[in-house]
A tleap script that builds the chain and sets N, CA, C and O, in Angstrom:
source leaprc.protein.ff14SB
mol = sequence {
  NMET SER ALA THR ASN PRO CYS VAL THR CYS
  GLY ALA CYS CYS ALA ASN PHE ARG VAL SER
  PHE TYR TRP ALA GLU GLY ASN ASP ALA PRO
  ASN GLY TYR VAL PRO ALA GLU LEU THR GLU
  GLN ILE ASN SER PHE TYR ARG CYS MET ARG
  GLY THR ASN SER SER THR PRO ARG CYS VAL
  ALA LEU GLN GLY ASP ILE GLY GLY VAL VAL
  GLY CYS SER ILE TYR GLY ASP ARG PRO SER
  PRO CYS ARG ASP PHE ALA ILE SER LEU ASP
  GLY SER ASN PRO ALA CYS ASP ARG ALA ARG
  ALA LYS TYR GLY MET ALA PRO LEU ILE THR
  ILE GLN GLU VAL CALA
}
set mol.1.N position { 8.538 -28.667 22.885 }
set mol.1.CA position { 8.549 -27.437 22.259 }
set mol.1.C position { 8.123 -27.276 20.776 }
set mol.1.O position { 8.921 -27.822 20.015 }
set mol.2.N position { 6.841 -26.535 20.029 }
set mol.2.CA position { 7.102 -26.505 18.642 }
set mol.2.C position { 7.524 -25.267 18.475 }
set mol.2.O position { 7.392 -24.255 19.164 }
set mol.3.N position { 8.257 -25.563 17.076 }
set mol.3.CA position { 9.014 -23.792 16.848 }
set mol.3.C position { 8.004 -23.749 15.421 }
set mol.3.O position { 8.529 -23.431 14.354 }
set mol.4.N position { 6.396 -24.119 15.485 }
set mol.4.CA position { 5.878 -23.544 14.276 }
set mol.4.C position { 5.418 -21.799 14.272 }
set mol.4.O position { 5.117 -20.923 15.083 }
set mol.5.N position { 5.504 -21.888 13.531 }
set mol.5.CA position { 5.147 -19.996 13.251 }
set mol.5.C position { 3.491 -20.109 13.445 }
set mol.5.O position { 2.663 -20.599 12.678 }
set mol.6.N position { 3.320 -19.514 14.671 }
set mol.6.CA position { 1.577 -19.015 14.554 }
set mol.6.C position { 1.238 -18.915 13.619 }
set mol.6.O position { 0.349 -19.694 13.275 }
set mol.7.N position { 1.701 -17.971 12.704 }
set mol.7.CA position { 0.948 -17.013 11.160 }
set mol.7.C position { 0.193 -18.048 10.615 }
set mol.7.O position { -1.015 -17.821 10.687 }
set mol.8.N position { 0.653 -19.683 9.811 }
set mol.8.CA position { 0.547 -20.966 9.401 }
set mol.8.C position { -0.557 -21.262 10.425 }
set mol.8.O position { -0.178 -22.346 10.869 }
set mol.9.N position { -1.549 -20.995 10.987 }
set mol.9.CA position { -2.540 -21.514 11.381 }
set mol.9.C position { -3.516 -19.937 11.923 }
set mol.9.O position { -4.164 -19.860 12.967 }
set mol.10.N position { -3.391 -19.036 11.075 }
set mol.10.CA position { -4.129 -18.032 11.271 }
set mol.10.C position { -4.549 -17.493 10.390 }
set mol.10.O position { -5.521 -18.012 9.844 }
set mol.11.N position { -3.989 -16.159 9.830 }
set mol.11.CA position { -4.428 -15.626 8.524 }
set mol.11.C position { -5.528 -14.696 8.523 }
set mol.11.O position { -6.225 -14.226 7.624 }
set mol.12.N position { -5.500 -14.570 9.660 }
set mol.12.CA position { -6.244 -13.286 10.078 }
set mol.12.C position { -6.063 -11.892 9.018 }
set mol.12.O position { -6.831 -11.428 8.175 }
set mol.13.N position { -4.829 -11.510 9.429 }
set mol.13.CA position { -4.502 -10.361 8.353 }
set mol.13.C position { -4.128 -10.401 6.947 }
set mol.13.O position { -3.703 -9.360 6.448 }
set mol.14.N position { -4.237 -11.590 6.143 }
set mol.14.CA position { -4.967 -11.806 5.141 }
set mol.14.C position { -6.196 -11.278 4.751 }
set mol.14.O position { -6.362 -11.140 3.539 }
set mol.15.N position { -7.244 -10.899 5.632 }
set mol.15.CA position { -8.242 -11.355 5.371 }
set mol.15.C position { -8.897 -10.331 6.020 }
set mol.15.O position { -10.078 -10.462 6.340 }
set mol.16.N position { -7.996 -8.881 6.357 }
set mol.16.CA position { -8.647 -8.229 7.293 }
set mol.16.C position { -8.049 -7.011 6.775 }
set mol.16.O position { -8.940 -6.239 6.421 }
set mol.17.N position { -7.251 -6.691 6.651 }
set mol.17.CA position { -6.662 -5.576 5.861 }
set mol.17.C position { -6.810 -5.062 4.018 }
set mol.17.O position { -6.817 -5.957 3.173 }
set mol.18.N position { -6.883 -4.076 3.732 }
set mol.18.CA position { -6.035 -3.168 1.999 }
set mol.18.C position { -4.901 -3.862 1.856 }
set mol.18.O position { -4.015 -3.577 2.662 }
set mol.19.N position { -4.690 -4.623 1.127 }
set mol.19.CA position { -2.518 -4.302 1.437 }
set mol.19.C position { -2.729 -3.630 0.200 }
set mol.19.O position { -3.491 -4.052 -0.670 }
set mol.20.N position { -1.899 -2.339 0.097 }
set mol.20.CA position { -1.701 -1.360 -0.644 }
set mol.20.C position { -0.129 -0.929 -0.375 }
set mol.20.O position { 0.298 -0.617 0.737 }
set mol.21.N position { 0.709 -0.967 -1.660 }
set mol.21.CA position { 1.838 -0.612 -1.772 }
set mol.21.C position { 2.010 -0.330 -2.741 }
set mol.21.O position { 1.209 -0.589 -3.639 }
set mol.22.N position { 3.361 0.448 -2.971 }
set mol.22.CA position { 3.606 1.661 -4.396 }
set mol.22.C position { 3.646 0.210 -5.502 }
set mol.22.O position { 3.905 -0.987 -5.372 }
set mol.23.N position { 3.199 1.190 -6.692 }
set mol.23.CA position { 2.924 0.446 -7.952 }
set mol.23.C position { 4.484 -0.303 -8.361 }
set mol.23.O position { 4.615 -1.314 -9.051 }
set mol.24.N position { 5.380 0.351 -7.848 }
set mol.24.CA position { 6.984 -0.466 -9.203 }
set mol.24.C position { 6.834 -1.984 -8.125 }
set mol.24.O position { 7.597 -2.902 -8.426 }
set mol.25.N position { 6.179 -2.141 -7.299 }
set mol.25.CA position { 6.707 -3.498 -6.372 }
set mol.25.C position { 6.161 -4.317 -7.359 }
set mol.25.O position { 6.737 -5.383 -7.142 }
set mol.26.N position { 5.389 -4.503 -8.338 }
set mol.26.CA position { 4.706 -5.683 -9.211 }
set mol.26.C position { 5.802 -5.898 -10.135 }
set mol.26.O position { 6.803 -5.184 -10.200 }
set mol.27.N position { 5.504 -7.164 -11.017 }
set mol.27.CA position { 6.839 -7.662 -11.847 }
set mol.27.C position { 6.747 -7.013 -13.199 }
set mol.27.O position { 7.625 -7.383 -13.979 }
set mol.28.N position { 5.854 -6.096 -13.677 }
set mol.28.CA position { 5.854 -5.235 -14.546 }
set mol.28.C position { 6.330 -4.113 -14.067 }
set mol.28.O position { 5.910 -3.032 -14.479 }
set mol.29.N position { 6.926 -4.175 -13.476 }
set mol.29.CA position { 7.939 -2.981 -13.713 }
set mol.29.C position { 9.579 -3.320 -13.183 }
set mol.29.O position { 9.690 -4.059 -12.204 }
set mol.30.N position { 10.625 -2.866 -13.726 }
set mol.30.CA position { 11.522 -2.464 -13.606 }
set mol.30.C position { 12.140 -3.510 -11.735 }
set mol.30.O position { 11.824 -2.873 -10.730 }
set mol.31.N position { 12.660 -4.463 -11.543 }
set mol.31.CA position { 12.890 -5.208 -10.481 }
set mol.31.C position { 11.654 -5.498 -10.117 }
set mol.31.O position { 11.740 -6.653 -9.700 }
set mol.32.N position { 10.523 -5.143 -10.017 }
set mol.32.CA position { 9.296 -5.409 -9.169 }
set mol.32.C position { 9.389 -7.334 -8.830 }
set mol.32.O position { 10.132 -8.165 -9.355 }
set mol.33.N position { 8.576 -7.471 -8.024 }
set mol.33.CA position { 8.478 -8.983 -7.835 }
set mol.33.C position { 7.071 -9.212 -7.253 }
set mol.33.O position { 6.609 -10.340 -7.083 }
set mol.34.N position { 6.549 -8.304 -7.017 }
set mol.34.CA position { 4.692 -8.995 -6.862 }
set mol.34.C position { 4.095 -9.182 -8.103 }
set mol.34.O position { 3.956 -8.175 -8.796 }
set mol.35.N position { 3.766 -10.096 -8.472 }
set mol.35.CA position { 2.479 -10.641 -9.661 }
set mol.35.C position { 1.862 -9.760 -9.985 }
set mol.35.O position { 0.890 -9.616 -9.243 }
set mol.36.N position { 1.945 -8.807 -11.020 }
set mol.36.CA position { 0.846 -7.938 -11.261 }
set mol.36.C position { -0.517 -8.375 -11.839 }
set mol.36.O position { -1.476 -7.608 -11.922 }
set mol.37.N position { -0.529 -9.539 -12.195 }
set mol.37.CA position { -1.555 -10.153 -12.366 }
set mol.37.C position { -2.817 -10.417 -11.123 }
set mol.37.O position { -4.032 -10.475 -11.311 }
set mol.38.N position { -2.154 -10.531 -9.986 }
set mol.38.CA position { -2.902 -10.843 -8.320 }
set mol.38.C position { -2.980 -9.580 -7.891 }
set mol.38.O position { -3.367 -9.560 -6.723 }
set mol.39.N position { -2.738 -8.304 -8.419 }
set mol.39.CA position { -2.980 -6.587 -7.952 }
set mol.39.C position { -4.315 -5.967 -9.192 }
set mol.39.O position { -4.831 -6.482 -10.183 }
set mol.40.N position { -4.440 -4.944 -8.654 }
set mol.40.CA position { -5.105 -3.849 -8.917 }
set mol.40.C position { -4.833 -2.539 -8.658 }
set mol.40.O position { -4.668 -2.042 -7.544 }
set mol.41.N position { -4.785 -1.924 -9.852 }
set mol.41.CA position { -4.724 -0.421 -9.566 }
set mol.41.C position { -5.396 0.429 -8.958 }
set mol.41.O position { -6.342 0.965 -9.535 }
set mol.42.N position { -5.103 0.717 -7.798 }
set mol.42.CA position { -5.176 2.379 -6.701 }
set mol.42.C position { -5.639 3.084 -7.144 }
set mol.42.O position { -6.839 3.225 -7.381 }
set mol.43.N position { -4.234 4.096 -7.504 }
set mol.43.CA position { -4.343 5.004 -8.109 }
set mol.43.C position { -2.709 5.136 -8.853 }
set mol.43.O position { -1.779 4.349 -8.681 }
set mol.44.N position { -2.713 6.268 -9.634 }
set mol.44.CA position { -1.220 6.308 -10.553 }
set mol.44.C position { 0.182 5.785 -9.797 }
set mol.44.O position { 1.064 5.071 -10.272 }
set mol.45.N position { 0.081 6.449 -8.306 }
set mol.45.CA position { 1.059 5.748 -7.613 }
set mol.45.C position { 1.032 4.328 -6.576 }
set mol.45.O position { 1.994 4.006 -5.879 }
set mol.46.N position { -0.674 3.332 -6.656 }
set mol.46.CA position { -0.396 2.414 -5.735 }
set mol.46.C position { -1.208 1.285 -6.279 }
set mol.46.O position { -2.196 1.792 -6.811 }
set mol.47.N position { -1.236 0.215 -6.368 }
set mol.47.CA position { -2.004 -0.888 -6.241 }
set mol.47.C position { -1.950 -1.802 -5.176 }
set mol.47.O position { -1.069 -1.781 -4.316 }
set mol.48.N position { -2.862 -2.591 -5.220 }
set mol.48.CA position { -3.066 -3.535 -3.900 }
set mol.48.C position { -3.581 -5.232 -4.308 }
set mol.48.O position { -4.001 -5.918 -5.240 }
set mol.49.N position { -3.372 -5.263 -3.526 }
set mol.49.CA position { -3.597 -6.757 -3.801 }
set mol.49.C position { -4.939 -7.391 -4.357 }
set mol.49.O position { -5.845 -6.649 -3.976 }
set mol.50.N position { -5.410 -8.348 -5.027 }
set mol.50.CA position { -6.676 -8.391 -5.815 }
set mol.50.C position { -7.443 -8.789 -4.128 }
set mol.50.O position { -6.810 -9.034 -3.101 }
set mol.51.N position { -8.284 -8.765 -4.215 }
set mol.51.CA position { -9.454 -9.455 -3.090 }
set mol.51.C position { -9.532 -8.305 -1.693 }
set mol.51.O position { -10.549 -8.149 -1.017 }
set mol.52.N position { -8.303 -7.622 -1.479 }
set mol.52.CA position { -8.125 -6.672 -0.473 }
set mol.52.C position { -8.608 -5.791 -0.353 }
set mol.52.O position { -8.723 -5.237 0.740 }
set mol.53.N position { -9.153 -5.258 -1.655 }
set mol.53.CA position { -9.861 -3.611 -1.512 }
set mol.53.C position { -11.679 -3.922 -1.800 }
set mol.53.O position { -12.247 -4.123 -2.874 }
set mol.54.N position { -12.215 -3.867 -0.500 }
set mol.54.CA position { -13.150 -4.779 -0.475 }
set mol.54.C position { -13.607 -4.314 1.115 }
set mol.54.O position { -12.742 -4.345 1.991 }
set mol.55.N position { -14.991 -3.886 1.442 }
set mol.55.CA position { -15.317 -3.826 2.656 }
set mol.55.C position { -15.361 -5.589 3.245 }
set mol.55.O position { -15.873 -5.763 4.351 }
set mol.56.N position { -14.813 -6.847 2.472 }
set mol.56.CA position { -14.552 -8.433 3.164 }
set mol.56.C position { -13.473 -8.379 2.786 }
set mol.56.O position { -13.413 -9.000 1.725 }
set mol.57.N position { -12.315 -7.874 3.122 }
set mol.57.CA position { -11.301 -8.375 2.309 }
set mol.57.C position { -10.443 -10.087 2.481 }
set mol.57.O position { -10.365 -10.951 3.354 }
set mol.58.N position { -10.049 -9.930 1.421 }
set mol.58.CA position { -9.535 -11.221 1.672 }
set mol.58.C position { -8.554 -11.741 0.396 }
set mol.58.O position { -9.056 -12.084 -0.674 }
set mol.59.N position { -6.951 -11.762 0.659 }
set mol.59.CA position { -6.009 -11.465 -0.378 }
set mol.59.C position { -6.644 -12.977 -0.906 }
set mol.59.O position { -7.138 -13.905 -0.266 }
set mol.60.N position { -6.322 -12.723 -2.809 }
set mol.60.CA position { -5.984 -13.373 -3.581 }
set mol.60.C position { -4.993 -14.931 -3.595 }
set mol.60.O position { -5.007 -16.053 -4.103 }
set mol.61.N position { -4.128 -14.023 -2.598 }
set mol.61.CA position { -2.791 -14.935 -2.980 }
set mol.61.C position { -2.945 -16.065 -1.629 }
set mol.61.O position { -2.249 -17.079 -1.574 }
set mol.62.N position { -4.157 -15.643 -0.377 }
set mol.62.CA position { -4.068 -16.471 0.557 }
set mol.62.C position { -4.578 -17.965 0.293 }
set mol.62.O position { -5.685 -18.180 -0.202 }
set mol.63.N position { -3.912 -18.726 0.568 }
set mol.63.CA position { -4.388 -20.500 0.868 }
set mol.63.C position { -5.002 -20.772 1.961 }
set mol.63.O position { -4.423 -20.365 2.968 }
set mol.64.N position { -6.235 -21.464 2.164 }
set mol.64.CA position { -6.563 -22.389 3.007 }
set mol.64.C position { -7.687 -21.391 3.723 }
set mol.64.O position { -8.098 -20.411 3.102 }
set mol.65.N position { -8.234 -21.741 5.273 }
set mol.65.CA position { -9.209 -21.425 5.980 }
set mol.65.C position { -8.738 -20.395 7.199 }
set mol.65.O position { -8.322 -21.078 8.135 }
set mol.66.N position { -8.695 -19.483 7.386 }
set mol.66.CA position { -8.629 -18.665 8.781 }
set mol.66.C position { -8.615 -19.254 9.927 }
set mol.66.O position { -9.720 -19.257 10.472 }
set mol.67.N position { -7.657 -19.832 10.588 }
set mol.67.CA position { -7.834 -20.194 11.667 }
set mol.67.C position { -7.492 -21.512 11.485 }
set mol.67.O position { -7.589 -22.116 12.553 }
set mol.68.N position { -7.125 -22.220 10.563 }
set mol.68.CA position { -7.321 -23.218 10.131 }
set mol.68.C position { -5.598 -23.241 9.647 }
set mol.68.O position { -4.841 -22.402 10.136 }
set mol.69.N position { -5.137 -24.171 8.755 }
set mol.69.CA position { -3.543 -24.292 7.914 }
set mol.69.C position { -3.616 -23.076 7.076 }
set mol.69.O position { -4.741 -23.015 6.580 }
set mol.70.N position { -2.929 -22.162 6.748 }
set mol.70.CA position { -3.250 -20.982 5.890 }
set mol.70.C position { -1.370 -20.941 5.436 }
set mol.70.O position { -0.319 -21.188 6.028 }
set mol.71.N position { -1.754 -20.504 4.128 }
set mol.71.CA position { -0.228 -20.124 3.338 }
set mol.71.C position { -0.364 -19.257 2.478 }
set mol.71.O position { -1.486 -19.033 2.025 }
set mol.72.N position { 0.553 -18.679 2.119 }
set mol.72.CA position { 0.799 -17.701 1.079 }
set mol.72.C position { 1.374 -18.090 -0.269 }
set mol.72.O position { 2.571 -18.375 -0.216 }
set mol.73.N position { 0.790 -18.173 -1.505 }
set mol.73.CA position { 1.245 -18.176 -2.808 }
set mol.73.C position { 1.912 -17.818 -3.000 }
set mol.73.O position { 2.783 -18.584 -3.413 }
set mol.74.N position { 2.247 -16.445 -2.939 }
set mol.74.CA position { 3.536 -15.920 -3.329 }
set mol.74.C position { 4.666 -15.645 -2.378 }
set mol.74.O position { 5.582 -14.978 -2.858 }
set mol.75.N position { 4.770 -15.970 -1.303 }
set mol.75.CA position { 4.982 -15.635 -0.107 }
set mol.75.C position { 6.440 -14.857 -0.487 }
set mol.75.O position { 6.517 -13.629 -0.463 }
set mol.76.N position { 7.358 -15.553 -0.770 }
set mol.76.CA position { 8.691 -15.492 -1.402 }
set mol.76.C position { 8.620 -13.586 -1.980 }
set mol.76.O position { 9.349 -12.627 -1.727 }
set mol.77.N position { 7.286 -13.757 -2.880 }
set mol.77.CA position { 7.332 -12.477 -3.613 }
set mol.77.C position { 6.155 -11.453 -2.890 }
set mol.77.O position { 5.994 -10.353 -3.418 }
set mol.78.N position { 5.710 -11.645 -2.238 }
set mol.78.CA position { 4.972 -10.726 -1.455 }
set mol.78.C position { 5.020 -9.711 -1.388 }
set mol.78.O position { 6.203 -9.422 -1.570 }
set mol.79.N position { 4.218 -8.472 -1.157 }
set mol.79.CA position { 4.729 -7.198 -1.629 }
set mol.79.C position { 4.943 -6.911 0.368 }
set mol.79.O position { 4.618 -7.540 1.375 }
set mol.80.N position { 5.597 -5.727 0.101 }
set mol.80.CA position { 6.183 -4.731 1.049 }
set mol.80.C position { 5.119 -4.935 2.619 }
set mol.80.O position { 5.481 -5.385 3.706 }
set mol.81.N position { 3.868 -4.463 2.242 }
set mol.81.CA position { 3.348 -4.401 3.794 }
set mol.81.C position { 2.800 -6.187 4.474 }
set mol.81.O position { 2.466 -6.507 5.615 }
set mol.82.N position { 2.895 -6.911 3.377 }
set mol.82.CA position { 2.977 -8.024 4.393 }
set mol.82.C position { 4.553 -8.466 5.026 }
set mol.82.O position { 4.727 -9.011 6.116 }
set mol.83.N position { 5.561 -8.106 4.111 }
set mol.83.CA position { 6.744 -8.244 4.581 }
set mol.83.C position { 7.119 -7.729 6.281 }
set mol.83.O position { 7.680 -8.147 7.293 }
set mol.84.N position { 6.450 -6.656 5.816 }
set mol.84.CA position { 6.515 -5.658 7.270 }
set mol.84.C position { 5.538 -5.663 8.527 }
set mol.84.O position { 5.890 -5.089 9.557 }
set mol.85.N position { 4.280 -6.327 8.440 }
set mol.85.CA position { 3.366 -7.149 9.222 }
set mol.85.C position { 4.240 -7.975 9.869 }
set mol.85.O position { 5.031 -8.759 9.344 }
set mol.86.N position { 3.964 -7.649 11.699 }
set mol.86.CA position { 4.867 -7.871 12.693 }
set mol.86.C position { 3.486 -9.005 13.025 }
set mol.86.O position { 2.339 -8.686 12.713 }
set mol.87.N position { 3.746 -10.079 13.562 }
set mol.87.CA position { 2.797 -10.621 14.722 }
set mol.87.C position { 3.341 -10.265 15.609 }
set mol.87.O position { 4.508 -10.009 15.904 }
set mol.88.N position { 1.495 -10.237 16.504 }
set mol.88.CA position { 1.982 -9.534 17.973 }
set mol.88.C position { 1.780 -10.706 18.704 }
set mol.88.O position { 0.966 -11.628 18.646 }
set mol.89.N position { 3.163 -10.299 19.721 }
set mol.89.CA position { 2.994 -11.467 21.261 }
set mol.89.C position { 3.149 -10.302 22.168 }
set mol.89.O position { 3.699 -9.201 22.169 }
set mol.90.N position { 2.615 -10.843 22.730 }
set mol.90.CA position { 1.964 -10.118 23.941 }
set mol.90.C position { 1.716 -8.331 24.017 }
set mol.90.O position { 2.123 -7.436 24.757 }
set mol.91.N position { 0.747 -8.417 22.714 }
set mol.91.CA position { 0.136 -7.086 22.264 }
set mol.91.C position { 1.181 -6.489 21.591 }
set mol.91.O position { 0.975 -5.287 21.757 }
set mol.92.N position { 2.261 -6.628 20.876 }
set mol.92.CA position { 3.111 -5.633 20.523 }
set mol.92.C position { 2.817 -5.872 18.781 }
set mol.92.O position { 3.717 -6.120 17.979 }
set mol.93.N position { 1.341 -5.734 18.424 }
set mol.93.CA position { 0.955 -5.579 17.416 }
set mol.93.C position { -0.525 -5.396 17.484 }
set mol.93.O position { -1.167 -6.406 17.193 }
set mol.94.N position { -1.137 -4.447 17.769 }
set mol.94.CA position { -2.839 -4.068 18.285 }
set mol.94.C position { -3.838 -4.915 16.655 }
set mol.94.O position { -4.821 -5.656 16.651 }
set mol.95.N position { -2.891 -4.278 15.336 }
set mol.95.CA position { -3.432 -4.514 14.379 }
set mol.95.C position { -3.150 -6.163 14.160 }
set mol.95.O position { -3.518 -6.648 13.090 }
set mol.96.N position { -2.731 -6.723 14.806 }
set mol.96.CA position { -2.798 -7.998 13.801 }
set mol.96.C position { -3.848 -9.166 15.180 }
set mol.96.O position { -4.321 -10.276 14.936 }
set mol.97.N position { -3.912 -8.523 16.325 }
set mol.97.CA position { -4.612 -8.734 17.607 }
set mol.97.C position { -6.363 -8.319 16.997 }
set mol.97.O position { -7.260 -9.124 16.743 }
set mol.98.N position { -6.391 -7.194 16.923 }
set mol.98.CA position { -7.552 -6.914 16.265 }
set mol.98.C position { -7.801 -8.129 14.934 }
set mol.98.O position { -8.827 -8.809 14.916 }
set mol.99.N position { -6.821 -8.258 13.967 }
set mol.99.CA position { -7.336 -9.442 13.005 }
set mol.99.C position { -8.210 -10.592 13.480 }
set mol.99.O position { -9.347 -10.997 13.239 }
set mol.100.N position { -6.957 -11.027 14.439 }
set mol.100.CA position { -7.375 -12.419 14.860 }
set mol.100.C position { -8.366 -12.224 15.537 }
set mol.100.O position { -9.199 -13.124 15.431 }
set mol.101.N position { -8.765 -10.991 16.540 }
set mol.101.CA position { -9.943 -11.360 17.720 }
set mol.101.C position { -11.454 -11.303 16.441 }
set mol.101.O position { -12.536 -11.811 16.735 }
set mol.102.N position { -11.165 -10.491 14.874 }
set mol.102.CA position { -12.499 -10.571 13.888 }
set mol.102.C position { -12.544 -11.782 13.807 }
set mol.102.O position { -13.744 -11.964 14.013 }
set mol.103.N position { -11.895 -13.252 13.579 }
set mol.103.CA position { -12.018 -14.176 13.216 }
set mol.103.C position { -11.547 -15.110 14.634 }
set mol.103.O position { -10.922 -16.170 14.588 }
set mol.104.N position { -12.018 -14.420 15.863 }
set mol.104.CA position { -12.633 -15.229 17.189 }
set mol.104.C position { -11.316 -15.490 17.277 }
set mol.104.O position { -11.392 -16.410 18.093 }
set mol.105.N position { -10.285 -15.391 17.080 }
set mol.105.CA position { -8.955 -16.040 17.649 }
set mol.105.C position { -8.239 -15.047 18.899 }
set mol.105.O position { -8.175 -13.818 18.876 }
set mol.106.N position { -7.666 -16.077 20.113 }
set mol.106.CA position { -7.077 -15.029 21.080 }
set mol.106.C position { -5.972 -14.243 20.831 }
set mol.106.O position { -5.209 -14.781 20.029 }
set mol.107.N position { -5.710 -13.463 21.118 }
set mol.107.CA position { -4.438 -12.717 21.229 }
set mol.107.C position { -3.336 -13.426 21.151 }
set mol.107.O position { -3.928 -14.491 20.976 }
set mol.108.N position { -2.335 -13.700 21.136 }
set mol.108.CA position { -0.897 -14.521 20.799 }
set mol.108.C position { -0.117 -13.792 22.110 }
set mol.108.O position { 0.154 -12.605 22.291 }
set mol.109.N position { 0.154 -15.081 23.025 }
set mol.109.CA position { 1.538 -14.522 24.279 }
set mol.109.C position { 2.694 -15.800 24.080 }
set mol.109.O position { 2.908 -16.824 23.430 }
set mol.110.N position { 3.232 -14.962 25.103 }
set mol.110.CA position { 4.243 -16.082 25.227 }
set mol.110.C position { 4.134 -16.652 25.871 }
set mol.110.O position { 3.505 -16.348 26.885 }
set mol.111.N position { 4.897 -18.314 25.616 }
set mol.111.CA position { 4.591 -19.331 26.741 }
set mol.111.C position { 6.245 -19.393 27.032 }
set mol.111.O position { 7.187 -19.348 26.241 }
set mol.112.N position { 6.198 -19.553 28.938 }
set mol.112.CA position { 7.410 -19.608 29.482 }
set mol.112.C position { 7.831 -21.127 29.612 }
set mol.112.O position { 7.313 -21.685 30.580 }
set mol.113.N position { 8.788 -22.022 28.722 }
set mol.113.CA position { 9.035 -23.029 29.605 }
set mol.113.C position { 10.188 -23.113 31.043 }
set mol.113.O position { 11.323 -22.779 31.384 }
set mol.114.N position { 8.740 -23.933 31.624 }
set mol.114.CA position { 8.966 -23.447 33.188 }
set mol.114.C position { 10.303 -25.143 33.664 }
set mol.114.O position { 9.690 -26.202 33.792 }
set mol.115.N position { 11.263 -25.196 33.787 }
set mol.115.CA position { 12.332 -26.323 34.429 }
set mol.115.C position { 11.607 -27.603 35.706 }
set mol.115.O position { 12.340 -28.453 36.211 }
savepdb mol mol.pdb
quit
């Protein structure tokens, strides 16, 4: 059985939603960590990842092809919405299922091993 995280062959969430977060997560604020040069200001309190504030979003930090091999160029410094977005197994996160469907991918299901 493969222990590969299915997210590394998906990436749909990174190209489906606006990734907005509190401005102080940017590394231009004390204790911030998200590279500020990869963000854009939304208002006085929020910024978003560049590329996601669009009708056809795709995060600037997403590398690879949706549904193929993908990765995040700032994974260790990704913003809170990315850290909090849960993989959907058996329908546990409908937003993940919708993002996958937009790119023609089926929802993820748990596969039980049979002895």
